[in-house]
Each structure stands twice: as structure tokens, then as C-alpha cells.
N, C-alpha and C positions, 0 to 999 in steps of 0.2 A: 107529119115527121117522119123520117128516110131514115132507112137502114143500110149498114154495111149490104143486104140481100138484095138493094133496091137501085145498088152500083151494079152499070156496065162495063163491062170490058175496054179496058186503056182508060178509066176514069179514074182519079186520086180524088180520094176523101179524108177527112177530118173526122177523128174520133170527140161527138159531142159529150158523150154521156152512157156508159153500161148499166145497160138495164139486168134484172136475174138477181139472184142471193143466193149466198153462202159457195160452197165448192164451184160451182159452176162461172160465176164470177170470179174467184179466184183464180181460177183453171185460166180462163181467157187473160186475166191482167197478168198473168205469170206467162203468158205467152208473149210479152212486149206490148199487149192492147190495150192503151192507159189512155186518157182524159188529153188531149190535145195532139196525138201522134198520127203522121200520115200516114195512108192505106194505100196503096195499087193496088187495081186489080189487074190483075193477070191473067185470069182462064175461070170461065166458070161452065162446068162439066152440061151434057144434053141437058142432063135431069132436070139442073140446076144445083145438082147437090156432087160433091165438094164445091166451094170456093175458091180458087187457088187466089192469094195474093200474098205482095212485098212489105215486109214490116218492119222496120229499123234494120236495114239489109241484108233480111234473109226471106228467103221462102216458106209460107205455110198455109196448108189446107185446112180449109174452116167447112164443120156442116152448114147446112145450113140453118137447124136450129139454133146456134150460134153464131151466126152472122144476124140473124134477127137481133139479138139482144144487143147490136152495138150501133148504135144512133150517131148518125154523121149530119156531117153539115156541107 
């Protein structure tokens, strides 16, 4: 199982599944991250938190914990 957290800078990954439950999962989906969407990894901070991505044409910063909930292909 690979997650968005494992992706390297410059990778484009496709969302396979969202783990997590309740409000956290809903918040991730409200940001436009849903099954089948492509995510481009723009930057990763030196300590790995946050991860800056481009999704659906806009830039988004995700915490490491949130990135680990996003399974990718």
C-alpha cells in the first residue's frame, strides 16, 4: 500500500482510496481529493511536513498525517 506521503517531488499520483473516518475524511474530500483524482506533488518541506500538492488546478498544503490517509496508485 502506497500513500501520498510516500510520493516524491515531481510525481503525479492517482487517488485509489481514502482511509480515515468521519470529519477528517470529509475535510479531505471537501478539499477536492476524491477517488480517481490526479495529484501532483510540488514540494515537501525539509522535515516532511507539510506536503504541497496541486489538485484539480489549485495548490494545497497537507499535513503529513493527512497525506498518510490518502492511498495512491
